[in-house]
N, C-alpha and C positions, 0 to 999 in steps of 0.2 A: 620660071618665070619671067620674062624681058624686064631688063629695067631701064625706067624712063630717063629719055636725052635731057628732061627740063630739070629733074631732082636729083638722078640717081637711083633713086630707090625702085624697087618694083612696084608697077603699076598695080591699084587696091583695086582694080575690077577686069584683069584681063583686057583683050582687044576690044575693038567696035568702038562704038560710041561711050562717050564719060558717063557714066553712072546714073548723074543726075538728070540726063536725056531719056534712059531707057526705064526710069522710074516714077512711078506716078506720083506715090504717097511715102510716108514714113512707115507705113504699114509693110508694103512691099519692100521696104529695105531690111526691116528688122525679118521678114520673112528669107529675104534673101541669104542676110547672112546666118540665120539657124540651118539655112539647106546645104550653103558652101562651106561654112566652117562650124558644125555641130558641137564639136567637142573642145573648140579653144575658148577660153577663159576670155571673157567679155568685160567682166567688170571685176574689182576685188576691193572689198572696204578694210582699212586697218584700224585696228584700236587706238586707244590715244597712246598705249605705248610700242607700238608699231608692226605686233601682230596681226596674222589674217586674221579676221574676225568675220568676214563671208566671201563668199564667192558665187559668181554664176556663170556659164557657158552661154553661147549665143542660142543654142536649142534649148535651154531650160530658161532662157529667159523669154523665147515665145511662149513655151508651154505655159511658165506661170502667167505672163501678162493674157494670155488666152483664157484661161481658167476665170480670172479675174474678170477679164471684157464680158464674157457670157453673164457672168452674175451682175456687170451695170446695164447691160443691155436689158436685162428686164426691170431694170430701176428707171431711167431715163430714157429720153428719144435722144437721135442725132444732132448734132449740133447744138444740143445742150450743154452747159459748161459747168466742170468739177473742179472746183478748188483742191490743192494737194498741199497741203502742212503735214509735212514729214521732217522727223529729224533726220539728220545725214544718215546716209545708208543706204541698201538698195533697193529699201521697199519704195522708195521714191521713184525709182528708175524703172520698176514692176508696174507700178500705179501708172505712171506715165504713159507708157506704151500700151496697156489695158484700156485707157482712153481713148489713146490712137485707135485701137483695134475697133473698140466699140462705137466708133464715130463722134465721142464725145469731144468738145473744147477743153482740154486741160488748161488750171489756172495755177499756175506755180506759185505760191507763197511763203513769205516766212512766217514760223512761227511765231504771233502777238508777244510779243515782251509783258511780263508782268508788270502792272500796276503802270502800264506806261501814257501817257496822255498824247507823244506825237506817234501812235501807230498807224501807218497806211491801212488796218486790216478791214476796218470799216467802210473807208471810200470805196476799197476794191470793192468789197462784196455787195453794195449801192449799185456800185457801176456795172456788174457782170451778172448778176441774177442767177448763183448758181443752182443749180439742182442738186447736185450732188455735193458731199464733203466728206474728202477720205484721210484718215491719219492712221497710224499703230495703234493698238491696244495698248500698250504702255504707256507711249503719250497721252493718250487719253486717260488712262489711269493716274499718269504723275501727272497731268495738267489739266485736270476738270475743268479750270477757269477758261480755257482753250475753248471747249464745247458750251461753256455757256455763253461766253463772248458772242460766238459765231452763231447761236441759234437762233434761227429765221423760219419764218412762215414758208411753208413749201420745202426746206431746206432737208435733206436726208442723210446721215450720217452714216459711213461704211468703214467698217473698222477691218479690212480684209486679213484673212490667214493666208498668206502667200504658200504655207507648205499642205495645205489642204488641196485636193483634187487632182487628179492626173488625165480626165479626158478631154482630149480636144473635141470643141463642137464649134461647126460654124456660128458667128455671132447672129448674121442673117440681117445686116445693113449693107446698103450700097456701097461699091468700092468708094473711096476716097477720089475726089476729082485736085488735078494739081492745084487748083484756082481756090479751094475750099481751105477755110481756116484750119490751121493746125495745132495752134495754140494762142491764147492770150498773155503776151509779156508785157507784164504793166513797167512802166516807168520808174524810175527809181525816186520822185520826188523830188530831184536836187533844186530844183528852179520853181516847181508850182504841184498842184494835186497830180497824185498818181494817174496815167493814162491807160487803157488796154490798148496795145500794138494788136494788130493783127494780122498775125504772121502766117501765109499758107503753107503750105507742104512745097509748094514750086519755089518759095521765097527759101526755103532750109535748104532743100536739095542744092539749090542755085549756090548759095553763101558755101555750103559745105564744098562743093568743087572747087571755088574762088579760094576758100582756106586750104584745101590740100596742095592745090598748085602752089600757093603763095610759102605755104610753110615746109613743103617736100615731104609731106607724110605717107607713109605707106602703111602696109599690112604689118612689116616691122616694127614700126614704132611703138614707143611705150609711153605712156602721157601718166604722170604723177600729179593730183589735183586734191587741192582743199577748198578752192573758191565754193561758194553756196550753191546748191544744186537751183535754187528759184532766179538765180542772177543768169542772165546771158551769158558772160563768159562761162560760167561752171556748165551750165546747160549745153550751150549751141559750139562753143568753143572745144569742150572738152567730152562730156558722154556723148553728144549727137556726133560729133567728129569722128569720134574714135570707132563708132557703130560704122559711120558712114566707108572709113578704110578698112574695118577690119583689124582694128589694134587692140590692146589690150589697154584700159584706164585702171590705176590704181587711185583709190579716193581714200581721204583723209577728212575728219570734221574739222568744221572752221576752227572751232574753239581750242582743238588739239595743236592748231597752226599756232595759235594765237598764244596759248600757252607754253609751248616748246617749239618755236621755229625752225630750229636744227634738226627737229625730227622729220620736216619736209626734205631738206637735203639730204638726209640720212636714207630716205625712202628712195630718192632720184639714184643714190647711190646702189642701194639692195635690189632695186628692178632694172637697173642699167639704163633708166629712162632717159630718150632724147628731147623730150617737148613737157616744160612744166612750164605754166602762164600763172601771171598773180599781177593786181596793182603794183604799182611803185611803191606805197609804203611796206609791202610784206617784204622786199627787198631790204628796205631801211630795218625792219624789225629784225631781219636775220642779222645784220650788221652789230645793232645793237644787243642781241642777247649771243652776241659769237661768245664760246668757250671753246678755248683749245682740245679740252679734255672730251667735252662732244663730239668731237670731230676727228676723233683719232681714227685712221683706217679709213676714211671716206675719201673716194674717189668719184669726183663730178665730172670727168674728161668723157662720160657718154652724153651729156647734157650741151644739145645744139642747137636749140631753141629756147631761149628763155624770154620769154614772150611778155614784155610790159605794157599795160595798157589798162583804159577803164578809168585814170584819173592822168594831169600831167605828168609826164616823163621828166625826172630830173637829172642833170650831168653829172653833179657830185653823189648822188644816190649809186649811179652806174660805176661810178669811178673809185668808191669806199666800198662799193661790194666785189669788184674785179680786185681790188688790193688784198681784201682781207682772205677771199676764197681761191685766187689764183695759186697758191701752196697746195691746194687739194684738187688741183685739176683743173680747174673751172675757165673756159677761155671766155676773154671779154668780148670776141668775135661772135660768141653763142647770144649776147643781148640782142633780143629785137623787138624794137619799140613797133610800135602799132597803132592804128587807129580806127574806131568802129563806134558804133550806136545801136541801141535794139531797134532804131527805127528803119535801119537797112538790116535787119536781122541781126547782124553783130559787125563782121570783120567788112573794115572799108578800104584801108591802107596797111601795107607790111613790107618789109624787104625781101631778100633772100636769104636762105640758110647758111649761118656762117659767115656771112658778110659784113657784120659788124655794124652798129648805127654810126650815121650819119650825123656831125655836129657842125653848126655855125656860129659864129662871135659877131654879134651884131652892136649897133648902136642902141643901147636903150632909152636915147631921147627919140632918135629915129622912127624906133619901132611904136612909142608912143602915138606919133604924128602917121601912125598907119604907114611907114617906108622901111623898105629892108635896104640897111646901107651898112658897110662893113663896120667892125668897132673901132675905135680910137685907142690908145692906149691907158685910160680910162673909167672912159663911157662904155663900158662893157656888160652885153648878157651873152650866157650860152642858150641855145637852142636846141634840141634833141630833134632830127627828122622822126617821122613816123610811117617812112615807105612812101611807096609808088602806089597809086590805085590799082587795082586789082584786077584781072584779066576779065572780061565782060561787064564793065562799068564806066562811068565818066565820071568827074569830079570837075569841078569850076569853082572859081573864088569870084562873088558877086558884091557889089555893093550892096548893103543892106536896104539903104534906102532908095537909090535909084536903081535898083535892081540890074544893074548892066556888069556883066561880065568883065571883070580885072585881069589884067596882064601878068605875066609869072613878076613874083618878088614883089606883089602889091599886098597889103592885108584887107580880108575882106569875109565874107561868110563864106563857110565851107557849104556847098551845093553838091547832092551827089544824085544819079539815075542810074537805073540798071535794075535786072531781074529779081535782085534779091529785097529791094526795096519795097517795103511791106505795103498791104493795102491800106492801111490809115487806122485812125483812133477807132474802137468799140462803141458805137451810138453816139459819136460826136462830130458832126458833121462839120460843122464849124471849124474847129480846131485841125481836122483831116483837111479841109480846103487850103489852110494858112499854112499848114506845114508839109504837107504831101504833093501840091498842086501848085506850087509855085512855076512861073514863067520868068525865064532870061529877058529882059528887055531888049528888044529888036531882033530876036530868033524866031524861028518857028517854033511852034506849037510842039511843046514836050513838057513831060510832066518831071518836075523836080523835085526832092526833098531837101526841103531847107535843116540844116542841121542845128543852127544856133550856137555852131561855135567858130572863134576866128581864128583865121590862118593863112596861110600862101603857099603858092606852088615855087618852089624853085625852077631855075632853067634846068635843070636835068630832071624836073617832074615831080620832085620830093614833096611830101606834104610835110608842114611843119604847123602846128597848132600853139595859137599865142592865148586862148583864153574862150572865156562864153560871153555873148553880149550882153547876157541880163547881170551879170557881175561885175562888168567893165566898172572901174571906178573912175569917176572923172570929174578932176580938181582942178579948178581954174582954166577950162579948154584941154587938158591932156589928158589922155587914156592912162588909167595904170591897171595893169593886171592883178588881181588880188592875191594870186597864187605866188607872185614874185615878191610882194609885200609879206605874205605870211611866211616865206623859205626866210628873208630877212630876219623875222622877227624871231623864228626858232633858233637860228645860228647866233643869238644873244648871250643866250646862257645854256646849261645843260639841262635847269630846272625845265624848260619850256618844252610840252611834246612835240613831235614831229611827226606832221600829218595833222594836227587836233589845235589847228586857229584858223580863223576867219576876220578876212579884213573886206569890210563894203562901208558903201556910203548913205549918208541921211542928211535929210534938210534938217537944219537950225532953226529956231524961231524966227530968224531972217530970212529966211527963204536961202541961204547958201548951201553951198554940200560942203559936209566935213565926214572925214575920215574916223570911222570905228574900227578898232580892233579889239577882238576876244583873244583868249589865248591860255588853252589847258595849261597846267601844273602837273610835271610827274609827281606820282603818289607819293613817292620816295622824299619829295623835298618839300611835300605840305607843309609840314610842323617847322620848319627850319628855313625859311626863306623870308629876305628885307624885301617884302611888294613892293615898295616906294623905289629901292634902288633898280629893281628890275624894270618897273616902268619907266624910271627916268633913261636906263640904258637903250631899251626900245624905242622909245622916242628918239634918240639920239642916232639910232642906226638907222630909222626910216628916214628921217631927214638927210642923214649925210650917202646914202642909197638911193633914194627915190626923190631926193629936195621938196618931199612933202611934210606937214606935219601932222601926226597923226591926234587929232583933237580929243579923243575920247580910248583909253587903253584898259582892257578890263582882264585880270589874271580869274580864270575859272577853275572850279572842282574839275580832276581827272574824270573823264567818261562823262562828263556834261553838255559837251556840244554838238547839236543834233549833226547825224549822218545818215544818208542812205544806207541801206543793206549794202550794198559794195564798197561803202568806206569812204563815199563822197562826201566832202563838207556841204551842209546845206545852208549857204551863206544867207539865204532867203529867209528859211525860217531862223536862224542864229537874229538876223535884224529884227526877225516880229518877237521874239525872246527877248530883246535887248531892249525895245521900246515897251514891251510889256512889264520890264524889271524883273523877268522870270530867269533870269540866267543866274549861277549860284557864284556869286560874285566874292573871291577872297578879301578880307580885310587888310 
């Protein structure tokens, strides 16, 4: 197989047109992999101790998905929705492709938390009106509350037995068209109610090709992933990307990573993985839980794409992780900051394999005014670049009010157009029009996706993200990005949990904007801290770093800050809970 001149990796799909141009749907992709690589392992799932718990080849995946698809096709009509509520493991993957083969629209969902008042399940179910709900028999037995909470009229529960059945049968539904909806990917709800993004087969295949080219993936790649299957990073960047290139994907449960983060690194070593992706907090957690005895014999030199995305990428995170794990073979140039969002299927920008991240040291004061100016001796903020726009798309920076395009090194809203931009929101024409059908003032009629994120393009076309429009704190006419304030707070004292704080503005009784900070305490410090002293230290640090006063600072119990399923802080919901007096504040 001839190596690609672009990546050095063998091409994933031979000669001729790219795979995304030769296939019509994910069903075609699955069948091609089963035909070309029948005995190659597609997915391996590890136990919480790192041993192989389950595995499936490409041919067996197609067979087992086909068996279940035949059953599903007798229970639902094409284009009806099927919610997938699976614990981590291979059952989710089989069910997902069974829905694809049966012509149903899968709706990946997080399993509702016990007794949670902030769960998005009810809103998702009301929005998509599913015909079927699929889960495992084991989960149904352990969590009868899930079945009870999601018991709806006309909703049938399916508890598949994937080990049963051997005969392949034609499902009998019409072949999917490229622009048919392949799945509904619900937004995280970090700033609003979750909305169902209509992702087509064409969107998925086109973004898969963009990802392949950007990351330099090939059939020889191996991925290790703990990110949840229902999240777009876990599903599209890992499960579907490895299927697209014909590579092995090694899976771990998210809870396994959270409890033993170094197990992720040991799996990368054991399988000689070259790609492993995670949000920024995961790299912080590996540093926090580092123990030399648990890294004995670990070699991370195979890791060439350490993709960091889904939340703001921190310079100090990259620096500390590199310093901690360089002795174990980790190459700092493997860090691959990237930017994406579910409305664009997933990936929007990225660098090149082993090119290393780009950084800029800017004036924080000028950045607050929307200007990109080199840092002075003291007025300094480090930003990490998220790569360049992918091949086949265009990215513009636009003034969110006037909708006029801005030039290089001007902060504005990030807009995206390309074949990977999704069709819109499920049954929500108003939100679809506002988000997916924007027009740049004074330019030809063309549909753009408004991301809601603030950023700028450098003169070498590198994308830098500075914050979200809805999250920006405006005090005395100055823009302050909440993640910067939160980072300042969390550097004050080791008792303050990393990635577990929220800074937001609110109106006081006189109508003045005030700054509120809520911050979780580490569990081990909860009984032995002087709350008043830490609050005073936080206030002093915020004044010194940002020249604003934090009007209200609340230290809250560990695990009580609202977050999305992917770990993003829900600042809007935190503001709502603060107003209602519902936060678990430490006295």
